[in-house]
C-alpha positions, -999 to +999 in steps of 0.1 A: +442-243-332+432-214-356+459-193-370+441-163-361+443-172-322+480-178-321+501-157-297+532-160-278+551-194-277+523-210-302+529-184-327+566-184-324+566-221-326+546-218-359+567-193-375+597-215-367+581-243-386+576-222-416+610-211-414+623-247-414+642-241-381+645-271-357+626-263-325+642-279-294+615-297-273+622-275-244+614-241-237+631-212-216+614-181-202+583-191-222+600-192-254+609-221-277+646-226-283+670-237-311+705-241-316+724-221-339+764-228-340+763-241-304+745-211-290+709-214-278+687-189-294+653-179-282+624-180-307+607-147-304+594-137-340+560-124-327+578-100-304+614-094-314+618-072-347+652-086-353+636-120-359+600-110-374+613-079-393+634-096-419+602-120-426+580-091-430+604-076-456+613-109-474+576-117-479+563-084-485+539-082-457+520-048-456+512-039-419+490-009-410+469+003-378+432+005-382+423+010-348+420-009-326+439-033-340+469-041-364+463-056-398+486-074-419+483-082-456+501-105-479+496-117-514+508-150-521+512-166-557+505-203-554+519-230-576+487-231-596+493-196-607+464-179-587+470-151-563+459-154-527+454-127-504+460-131-467+447-108-440+449-112-403+449-087-374+468-088-339+473-063-313+508-056-324+522-055-358+546-082-353+515-106-341+494-096-372+524-102-397+535-133-383+498-148-381+496-133-416+527-154-427+518-187-408+486-188-425+502-183-460+526-214-453+505-238-429+468-225-435+440-215-413+443-240-385+475-261-373+481-288-348+504-276-320+529-298-303+519-313-267+543-289-250+518-259-261+487-280-254+487-279-216 
């Protein structure tokens, strides 16, 4: 699936993959879950600022509104020394930023798990 089209659970799954989070093969309330110290945690990076906000700050992702969409911009210095710029849009600042982050780590297209291909 194109990174620019990721939403909801598919986008949250992709962000978790980028973060190295072990995603359980089950969902709760439309969200994938993971375990952290024995507690079940919903993965909501694209809708919860407590989860997506630290990624935006750490990765220095710029987010701005350019009606009617939000846009996220990110510079990434690759191992080969070349800078790459990523730009993605979305209906919310978190969705735009998480798409940008996923693209910087996984590229413009990703293969989704079967649970998301239904």
